[in-house]
KEKE-575909 format. One line per field, with one value per atom (N, C-alpha, C): atom name; z negated, y, x. Coordinates in steps of 0.2 Angstrom, whole numbers. Atoms other than C-alpha are relative to their C-alpha. Layout:
BEGIN
name <- CA|...
w <- Z|...
v <- Y|...
u <- X|...
END
This chain:
BEGIN
name <- N|CA|C|N|CA|C|N|CA|C|N|CA|C|N|CA|C|N|CA|C|N|CA|C|N|CA|C|N|CA|C|N|CA|C|N|CA|C|N|CA|C|N|CA|C|N|CA|C|N|CA|C|N|CA|C|N|CA|C|N|CA|C|N|CA|C|N|CA|C|N|CA|C|N|CA|C|N|CA|C|N|CA|C|N|CA|C|N|CA|C|N|CA|C|N|CA|C|N|CA|C|N|CA|C|N|CA|C|N|CA|C|N|CA|C|N|CA|C|N|CA|C|N|CA|C|N|CA|C|N|CA|C|N|CA|C|N|CA|C|N|CA|C|N|CA|C|N|CA|C|N|CA|C|N|CA|C|N|CA|C|N|CA|C|N|CA|C|N|CA|C|N|CA|C|N|CA|C|N|CA|C|N|CA|C|N|CA|C|N|CA|C|N|CA|C|N|CA|C|N|CA|C|N|CA|C|N|CA|C|N|CA|C|N|CA|C|N|CA|C|N|CA|C|N|CA|C|N|CA|C|N|CA|C|N|CA|C|N|CA|C|N|CA|C|N|CA|C|N|CA|C|N|CA|C|N|CA|C|N|CA|C|N|CA|C|N|CA|C|N|CA|C|N|CA|C|N|CA|C|N|CA|C|N|CA|C|N|CA|C|N|CA|C|N|CA|C|N|CA|C|N|CA|C|N|CA|C|N|CA|C|N|CA|C|N|CA|C|N|CA|C|N|CA|C|N|CA|C|N|CA|C|N|CA|C|N|CA|C|N|CA|C|N|CA|C|N|CA|C|N|CA|C|N|CA|C|N|CA|C|N|CA|C|N|CA|C|N|CA|C|N|CA|C|N|CA|C|N|CA|C|N|CA|C|N|CA|C|N|CA|C|N|CA|C|N|CA|C|N|CA|C|N|CA|C|N|CA|C|N|CA|C|N|CA|C|N|CA|C|N|CA|C|N|CA|C|N|CA|C|N|CA|C|N|CA|C|N|CA|C|N|CA|C|N|CA|C|N|CA|C|N|CA|C|N|CA|C|N|CA|C|N|CA|C|N|CA|C|N|CA|C|N|CA|C|N|CA|C|N|CA|C|N|CA|C|N|CA|C|N|CA|C|N|CA|C|N|CA|C|N|CA|C|N|CA|C|N|CA|C|N|CA|C|N|CA|C|N|CA|C|N|CA|C|N|CA|C|N|CA|C|N|CA|C|N|CA|C|N|CA|C|N|CA|C|N|CA|C|N|CA|C|N|CA|C|N|CA|C|N|CA|C|N|CA|C|N|CA|C|N|CA|C|N|CA|C|N|CA|C|N|CA|C|N|CA|C|N|CA|C|N|CA|C|N|CA|C|N|CA|C|N|CA|C|N|CA|C|N|CA|C|N|CA|C|N|CA|C|N|CA|C|N|CA|C|N|CA|C|N|CA|C|N|CA|C|N|CA|C|N|CA|C|N|CA|C|N|CA|C|N|CA|C|N|CA|C|N|CA|C|N|CA|C|N|CA|C|N|CA|C|N|CA|C|N|CA|C|N|CA|C|N|CA|C|N|CA|C|N|CA|C|N|CA|C|N|CA|C|N|CA|C|N|CA|C|N|CA|C|N|CA|C|N|CA|C|N|CA|C|N|CA|C|N|CA|C|N|CA|C|N|CA|C|N|CA|C|N|CA|C|N|CA|C|N|CA|C|N|CA|C|N|CA|C|N|CA|C|N|CA|C|N|CA|C|N|CA|C|N|CA|C|N|CA|C|N|CA|C|N|CA|C|N|CA|C|N|CA|C|N|CA|C|N|CA|C|N|CA|C|N|CA|C|N|CA|C|N|CA|C|N|CA|C|N|CA|C|N|CA|C|N|CA|C|N|CA|C|N|CA|C|N|CA|C|N|CA|C|N|CA|C|N|CA|C|N|CA|C|N|CA|C|N|CA|C|N|CA|C|N|CA|C|N|CA|C|N|CA|C|N|CA|C|N|CA|C|N|CA|C|N|CA|C|N|CA|C|N|CA|C|N|CA|C|N|CA|C|N|CA|C|N|CA|C|N|CA|C|N|CA|C|N|CA|C|N|CA|C|N|CA|C|N|CA|C|N|CA|C|N|CA|C|N|CA|C|N|CA|C|N|CA|C|N|CA|C|N|CA|C|N|CA|C|N|CA|C|N|CA|C|N|CA|C|N|CA|C|N|CA|C|N|CA|C|N|CA|C|N|CA|C|N|CA|C|N|CA|C|N|CA|C|N|CA|C|N|CA|C|N|CA|C|N|CA|C|N|CA|C|N|CA|C|N|CA|C|N|CA|C|N|CA|C|N|CA|C|N|CA|C|N|CA|C|N|CA|C|N|CA|C|N|CA|C|N|CA|C|N|CA|C|N|CA|C|N|CA|C|N|CA|C|N|CA|C|N|CA|C|N|CA|C|N|CA|C|N|CA|C|N|CA|C|N|CA|C|N|CA|C|N|CA|C|N|CA|C|N|CA|C|N|CA|C|N|CA|C|N|CA|C|N|CA|C|N|CA|C|N|CA|C|N|CA|C|N|CA|C|N|CA|C|N|CA|C|N|CA|C
w <- 6|-106|-1|1|-114|-5|4|-126|4|-5|-118|-1|1|-127|2|-2|-123|8|-7|-105|3|-2|-104|-1|2|-113|5|-5|-100|6|-6|-86|0|1|-93|0|0|-96|7|-6|-79|5|-4|-71|-3|3|-83|2|-2|-78|6|-6|-61|-1|2|-69|-5|5|-83|2|-2|-82|-2|1|-82|-8|7|-101|-4|3|-106|2|-3|-94|-4|3|-102|-7|7|-120|0|0|-115|2|-2|-106|-6|6|-121|-5|5|-132|1|-2|-122|3|-3|-115|-5|4|-123|2|-1|-124|6|-5|-111|6|-6|-99|6|-7|-81|5|-5|-67|7|-6|-50|6|-5|-36|7|-7|-17|2|-3|-7|2|2|-8|-8|7|-27|-3|3|-32|-8|7|-50|-4|5|-64|-7|7|-82|-5|5|-95|3|-3|-93|3|-2|-91|8|-7|-75|5|-5|-68|1|-1|-71|5|-4|-64|7|-7|-48|4|-4|-44|-1|1|-53|2|-1|-53|8|-7|-34|3|-3|-30|-2|3|-41|4|-3|-32|7|-7|-15|2|0|-17|-5|5|-25|1|6|-36|1|0|-38|-3|3|-41|2|-1|-43|0|-1|-37|0|0|-42|4|-3|-31|-3|3|-40|-7|7|-59|-3|2|-66|-5|4|-79|-1|1|-84|-2|2|-89|6|-6|-75|0|-1|-68|1|-1|-65|-7|7|-84|-2|1|-84|-5|5|-97|2|-1|-98|5|-5|-84|1|-3|-78|7|-7|-59|2|-2|-50|8|-7|-31|1|-2|-24|4|-3|-18|-4|3|-24|5|-4|-17|-1|1|-14|7|-5|-2|1|-1|6|2|-1|3|-1|1|-1|2|-3|7|-5|5|-1|3|-3|2|8|-7|18|5|-4|24|0|0|30|-1|1|24|6|-5|35|-3|3|22|1|0|23|-5|4|13|2|-1|11|-5|4|4|0|0|-1|-4|3|-5|-5|5|-20|-3|4|-28|-6|6|-46|-4|5|-58|-7|7|-77|-4|5|-88|-7|7|-106|-5|5|-121|-7|5|-135|3|-2|-133|4|-3|-124|7|-6|-106|0|0|-103|7|-7|-84|4|-5|-69|7|-7|-51|5|-4|-38|7|-8|-19|2|-2|-12|7|-7|6|3|-2|10|8|-7|28|3|-2|29|-1|0|23|5|-6|37|6|-6|49|0|1|42|2|-1|44|7|-7|62|1|0|58|0|0|61|5|-4|67|2|-2|70|6|-6|87|-3|2|87|-3|4|75|5|-3|82|-2|3|71|0|1|65|-6|6|54|-2|2|43|-8|7|25|-3|3|14|-3|3|10|-7|7|-8|2|-1|-10|2|-2|-1|-5|6|-17|-5|5|-26|-7|7|-42|-2|1|-41|-7|6|-56|-6|5|-71|-6|7|-88|-6|5|-98|-1|1|-104|6|-7|-90|0|-1|-83|1|-2|-85|3|-3|-80|7|-7|-63|3|-2|-62|2|-2|-62|6|-6|-49|6|-5|-38|2|-1|-41|3|-3|-37|8|-7|-20|4|-3|-16|1|0|-21|5|-5|-10|7|-7|5|1|-1|2|1|-1|1|7|-7|17|5|-5|26|1|-1|24|6|-5|37|7|-6|55|6|-6|73|4|-4|83|7|-6|98|-1|2|92|-6|6|75|-5|4|68|-6|6|51|-1|1|51|-7|7|37|-3|3|35|1|-2|43|1|-2|47|-6|5|37|-5|5|21|0|0|25|-5|5|14|1|-2|23|3|-2|26|7|-7|44|2|-1|42|-4|4|33|2|-2|33|-4|2|31|1|-1|27|-1|0|31|0|1|28|7|-6|41|4|-5|56|2|-2|55|1|-1|53|-3|2|48|5|-6|57|-3|2|56|3|-2|57|0|1|55|7|-6|74|0|0|72|-5|4|57|4|-4|68|5|-6|83|-3|2|73|-5|6|59|1|1|58|6|-5|75|1|0|76|-5|6|59|1|0|62|6|-6|79|-2|3|70|-5|6|55|0|-1|61|-6|5|46|-7|6|33|-6|6|15|-5|5|3|-7|7|-15|-5|5|-31|-2|3|-37|-7|7|-53|-4|3|-56|5|-4|-50|-5|5|-59|3|-2|-56|-6|4|-64|3|-4|-59|7|-7|-40|3|-3|-38|-2|1|-37|2|-2|-36|-1|0|-33|2|-2|-31|0|0|-27|2|-1|-28|-1|-6|-17|0|0|-12|6|-6|6|1|-3|12|7|-7|30|4|-5|46|5|-5|58|6|-6|73|6|-6|85|-1|0|89|-5|5|75|0|0|76|4|-4|90|-1|1|83|2|-3|93|-6|5|83|-2|3|72|-3|3|65|-7|7|48|-5|5|32|-4|3|24|-6|6|8|1|-1|7|-6|6|-7|2|-2|-6|-6|5|-16|4|-3|-12|-5|4|-19|5|-4|-13|-4|3|-16|3|-2|-16|-1|0|-13|2|-2|-13|2|-1|-13|7|-6|2|-2|1|3|5|-4|10|2|-2|9|-3|2|7|2|-1|4|-1|-1|8|0|0|3|2|-2|11|-1|0|7|6|-7|25|0|0|21|-2|3|11|6|-5|24|6|-6|39|-1|2|30|1|0|29|7|-7|48|4|-3|51|3|-2|53|-6|6|42|3|-3|45|-3|3|34|4|-4|42|-3
v <- -4|-21|-1|1|-24|6|-5|-9|6|-5|3|7|-6|18|2|-1|15|1|0|12|7|-7|29|5|-4|37|1|1|31|4|-3|36|8|-7|54|3|-2|55|1|0|50|5|-6|63|7|-7|77|1|0|73|5|-4|81|7|-7|98|2|-2|98|2|-2|107|-6|6|94|-1|1|97|-3|3|94|-7|7|79|-5|5|71|-1|1|74|-4|4|67|-7|7|52|-4|3|49|-3|3|46|-6|6|32|-5|4|24|-2|2|14|4|-4|23|-3|3|11|-2|2|10|2|0|7|2|-2|16|-2|2|8|3|-4|20|-2|2|16|5|-4|23|6|-1|36|1|-1|37|-6|6|19|0|1|14|6|-6|27|-3|3|22|6|-5|32|5|-5|45|7|-6|60|-1|1|52|-1|0|48|6|-6|65|4|-4|73|-2|2|62|-1|1|59|6|-5|70|7|-7|87|1|-1|85|1|0|81|7|-6|96|6|-6|108|0|0|102|1|0|100|4|-5|115|2|3|114|-7|7|95|-2|3|86|-8|7|67|-2|3|58|-7|7|40|-2|4|29|-7|6|13|1|1|11|-6|6|-6|-3|3|-17|-7|7|-35|-3|4|-49|-4|3|-55|-7|7|-72|-3|2|-73|-1|1|-73|6|-6|-56|5|-4|-49|5|-5|-34|6|-6|-21|4|-5|-6|2|-2|-2|5|-6|13|1|-2|18|7|-6|35|5|-5|51|6|-6|65|5|-5|81|7|-6|98|4|-4|112|-2|2|106|6|-6|121|0|0|115|-7|6|101|-6|6|83|-5|5|71|1|-2|80|0|-2|81|7|-8|99|1|-1|107|3|-4|113|5|-5|124|-1|1|115|-6|5|103|-7|6|86|-5|6|69|-5|5|57|-6|7|39|-2|4|30|-6|6|13|-1|0|11|-6|5|-3|2|-1|-1|-6|6|-15|2|-3|-13|-5|3|-19|2|-3|-18|6|-5|-1|5|-5|7|-3|2|7|-2|3|-4|0|0|-4|3|-3|5|-2|1|1|4|-5|14|0|-1|14|6|-6|31|1|0|35|6|-6|47|0|0|41|3|-3|46|8|-7|63|3|-2|65|0|0|60|6|-5|73|7|-6|86|0|1|81|-2|2|73|-8|8|54|-2|3|44|-7|7|28|1|-1|25|0|0|27|-7|6|15|-5|5|-1|2|-1|3|8|-7|20|3|-3|31|5|-4|40|0|0|45|-6|6|30|2|-2|30|-4|3|26|-6|6|9|3|-2|10|-1|1|4|6|-6|20|-2|2|10|-3|2|8|2|-2|18|-2|4|7|1|-2|15|-4|4|4|-7|7|-14|-3|3|-24|-6|5|-38|-7|6|-54|-6|6|-67|1|-1|-59|1|-2|-53|-7|7|-72|-3|2|-76|3|-4|-62|-2|2|-66|-7|6|-84|0|-1|-79|2|-3|-68|-5|4|-81|-6|6|-95|3|-3|-83|1|-1|-79|-7|6|-97|-3|2|-101|4|-5|-86|-2|2|-94|-4|5|-107|3|-3|-101|-4|3|-108|4|-4|-103|2|-2|-93|4|-4|-88|4|-3|-83|0|0|-88|-5|4|-96|-3|3|-108|1|-1|-104|7|-7|-85|3|-3|-81|-5|4|-88|-4|4|-101|-2|2|-104|4|-4|-91|5|-5|-78|7|-7|-62|1|-2|-53|2|-1|-51|7|-7|-32|2|-2|-32|6|-6|-16|-1|1|-17|7|-6|-1|0|1|-1|6|-6|11|4|-4|25|-4|4|17|-7|7|1|2|-2|9|-4|3|4|-4|3|-8|-3|3|-16|-7|7|-34|-4|5|-49|0|0|-48|7|-6|-30|0|1|-35|-4|5|-49|4|-4|-37|5|-6|-22|-1|2|-30|-7|6|-48|-3|3|-53|4|-4|-38|-2|2|-43|-7|6|-61|-1|0|-58|3|-3|-47|-4|4|-58|-7|7|-76|-5|5|-85|3|-3|-74|-5|4|-82|5|-4|-73|-3|2|-74|4|-3|-69|7|-6|-56|1|-2|-47|0|-1|-45|-2|1|-51|-1|1|-49|3|-2|-46|4|-4|-33|1|0|-36|-2|2|-36|2|-3|-29|-5|4|-38|4|-3|-31|-4|4|-38|4|-4|-32|-5|4|-40|5|-5|-31|-4|1|-39|-6|6|-51|-4|4|-56|0|1|-63|-2|2|-64|2|-2|-62|4|-5|-48|-3|4|-60|2|-2|-50|8|-7|-32|2|-2|-23|7|-7|-6|4|-4|-1|-2|1|-8|-8|6|-23|-5|5|-39|2|0|-37|-6|6|-54|1|-1|-47|-2|2|-54|6|-6|-42|-3|1|-41|6|-5|-31|1|-2|-22|1|-1|-23|1|-1|-19|0|1|-24|1|-1|-19|-3|3|-29|1|0|-27|-6|6|-42|1|0|-44|-6|6|-59|-5|6|-71|1|-2|-62|6|-6|-50|5|-5|-34|6|-5|-21|-1|2|-22|7|-6|-7|-2|3|-11|5|-5|-2|-5|3|-7|5|-5|2|-1|0|5|3|-3|17|-5|5|3|-6|6|-11|2|-2|-1|2|-1|4|-6|6|-14|-3|2|-16|6|-5|0|6|-6|14|3|-4|28|3|-2|32|7|-7|48|5|-5|64|1
u <- 2|-121|-8|7|-138|-3|2|-138|-3|3|-151|3|-3|-145|7|-7|-127|0|0|-131|-2|2|-141|5|-5|-127|6|-5|-114|-2|3|-125|0|0|-127|7|-7|-108|3|-3|-103|-3|3|-115|2|-2|-109|7|-7|-91|2|-1|-93|1|0|-96|5|-5|-83|7|-7|-67|5|-4|-52|1|-1|-48|-6|6|-66|-2|1|-67|4|-5|-52|-3|2|-59|-6|6|-76|1|-2|-69|4|-4|-57|-4|5|-72|-3|4|-79|5|-4|-63|6|-6|-49|6|-6|-32|4|-4|-24|-5|5|-40|4|-3|-35|-6|5|-44|3|-2|-42|-4|4|-47|3|-3|-46|5|-6|-31|-3|-7|-23|1|-1|-27|3|-3|-24|0|1|-20|2|-2|-21|-1|0|-17|-2|3|-27|-4|5|-40|3|-3|-28|2|-3|-20|-6|6|-38|-3|3|-44|5|-5|-28|1|-1|-27|-6|6|-45|-5|6|-58|2|-1|-49|1|0|-45|-7|7|-63|-3|4|-69|3|-3|-56|-3|2|-62|-7|7|-80|-4|2|-88|-7|-2|-97|-2|1|-96|-6|6|-112|1|1|-115|-7|6|-130|0|0|-133|-6|6|-144|-1|0|-140|4|-3|-136|-2|2|-136|5|-4|-128|-1|1|-125|7|-6|-113|2|-3|-102|-1|0|-105|7|-7|-86|3|-3|-83|4|-4|-75|-3|3|-87|-6|6|-100|3|-2|-100|-6|4|-109|2|-2|-110|-4|4|-116|2|-1|-118|-3|4|-122|5|-5|-113|2|-3|-102|-2|2|-109|3|-3|-102|1|-2|-97|7|-7|-81|5|-3|-70|8|-7|-52|2|-2|-42|0|0|-43|4|-4|-30|2|-1|-25|-6|6|-43|-1|1|-45|-8|7|-61|-4|4|-75|-5|4|-84|-7|7|-100|-2|3|-111|3|-2|-103|-2|2|-109|6|-5|-95|-2|3|-101|5|-4|-95|-3|2|-96|5|-4|-90|-2|1|-88|4|-3|-84|-1|0|-79|0|1|-84|4|-3|-74|-3|5|-87|-4|4|-94|4|-5|-79|2|-2|-73|7|-6|-58|3|-3|-56|-6|5|-64|3|-2|-64|-5|4|-70|3|-1|-71|-4|3|-74|1|-1|-77|3|-4|-63|0|0|-64|-6|6|-82|0|-1|-77|3|-3|-65|-4|4|-78|-5|4|-90|4|-4|-76|3|-3|-72|7|-7|-56|1|0|-60|5|-6|-45|-2|2|-55|-4|4|-64|-8|7|-83|-3|2|-92|-4|5|-101|-7|6|-115|-1|2|-122|3|-3|-111|-6|6|-124|1|1|-128|-3|3|-131|-6|6|-149|-1|2|-156|-4|4|-165|-7|6|-181|-6|5|-190|1|-1|-183|0|0|-180|7|-7|-161|3|-3|-157|-4|4|-161|3|-3|-158|-3|3|-169|4|-3|-164|1|0|-157|-4|5|-167|4|-4|-156|-3|3|-169|-1|0|-173|6|-7|-155|3|-3|-150|-3|3|-162|3|-3|-156|7|-7|-138|1|0|-141|-1|2|-149|6|-6|-134|6|-6|-121|-1|2|-130|2|-1|-129|7|-7|-111|4|-3|-107|-1|2|-116|4|-3|-108|7|-7|-91|1|0|-95|-3|3|-98|2|-1|-99|5|-4|-84|-3|3|-89|-6|6|-106|1|-2|-99|-7|7|-117|1|1|-120|-7|7|-135|-3|3|-147|0|0|-144|-7|7|-161|-5|5|-177|-3|3|-187|5|-5|-178|7|-6|-165|1|-2|-157|-2|1|-160|-7|6|-176|0|0|-181|1|-1|-180|5|-6|-164|4|-4|-153|7|-7|-134|3|-3|-125|7|-7|-107|4|-4|-93|2|-1|-88|5|-5|-79|-3|4|-90|-7|7|-107|-5|6|-124|-4|4|-136|-7|7|-154|-1|1|-158|6|-6|-146|3|-3|-143|5|-4|-137|6|-5|-126|5|-5|-118|4|-3|-115|5|-3|-109|6|-5|-99|3|-3|-97|4|-4|-91|6|-6|-79|5|-5|-72|3|-3|-70|4|-5|-62|7|-7|-49|3|-3|-47|-3|4|-52|2|-1|-44|-1|1|-51|-3|2|-54|-2|3|-65|-1|1|-69|4|-4|-59|-3|3|-71|1|-1|-68|-6|6|-86|-6|6|-103|-6|6|-120|-6|6|-138|-4|4|-150|-7|6|-168|1|0|-169|7|-7|-151|5|-6|-135|6|-6|-117|6|-6|-100|6|-6|-82|6|-6|-65|6|-6|-48|6|4|-43|-5|5|-57|2|-2|-51|7|-7|-35|0|1|-32|6|-5|-21|-3|3|-24|2|-2|-25|-4|3|-36|-1|2|-41|-5|5|-50|0|1|-57|5|-4|-46|7|-7|-30|2|-2|-22|3|-3|-17|7|-7|-1|2|-1|-2|3|-2|2|-5|4|-5|-3|3|-18|-4|5|-29|-5|5|-45|-4|4|-53|-7|7|-72|-5|5|-88|-7|7|-106|-5|6|-123|-6|6|-139|-6|6|-157|-4|4|-168|-8|7|-187|-3|4|-198|4|-4|-184|5|-4|-175|5|-5|-160|-3|4|-168|5|-5|-153|6|-7|-134|4|-4|-123|7|-6|-105|6|-6|-88|6|-6|-72|6|-6|-55|4|-3|-51|7|-6|-37|6|-5|-28|1|-1|-32|4|-3|-26|8|-8|-9|3|-3|-6|2|-2|-6|3|-4|4|-4|4|-10|-2|3|-15|-6|6|-33|-3|1|-33|4|-3|-28|7
END
């Protein structure tokens, strides 16, 4: 989306929704969504058809559990997808509130909670036709002392905002720099598909001519954790993941675009694989799985500096016979 006023309007609406009673939220969303708009939310919400279903099954439970519900965007960007799927707005941040009522069987601890979200909204003209949301319910369970996964390899933590503090971009999008940033990320992803068995290393990811900055930060979901430097990313996420899913094939993203120094991408599902090794404490089941993912990247001086990663772990683990929500 390139219309600056429309972009700012959507940003304002999405942030107001958190505090609107359900009937008012339905009315406000109805003004900017197509009647048959589909909202795809991570498990256990999943697909909602129409704004009423989305408010009833996702927004209202969030408002009831986290009081008063507030939304804090750390990244807000827009652009035309390089996959050919049209114009999108994407956001990343936290829903915030005092956790006072159970949410999807997660019991409240009556303290402040930050719930991470990544969101994509596809536009048809000036209206929302489709939305994809991954919300960190597993991390909420961790904060409330009800974590069902083993301790993370990395550090479970609050997602930080971009170090440059320029992620909320409400002016006109920057397609020229956005294309440069997106091309850098796509080259990295293409190279990442190939790795050396045993070391799990992909030549060219770092060093002279590499894609990642030497001081890169990778922020993973609860259960995987965050890490620092490419070696930390390898140790805490990539090696455990490739050990658990050695035949993984990625791609099939519904959207990918750049806006200035930022790039975002999402797949629903993106990854197809076989659970061929122990992963986050679960021995191999040899079942076929798919994985819903969402990424946000910040680039600087021709290198990838930060990467925020969302994975629908509740959906993934259900496919291998485990429920990671309480």
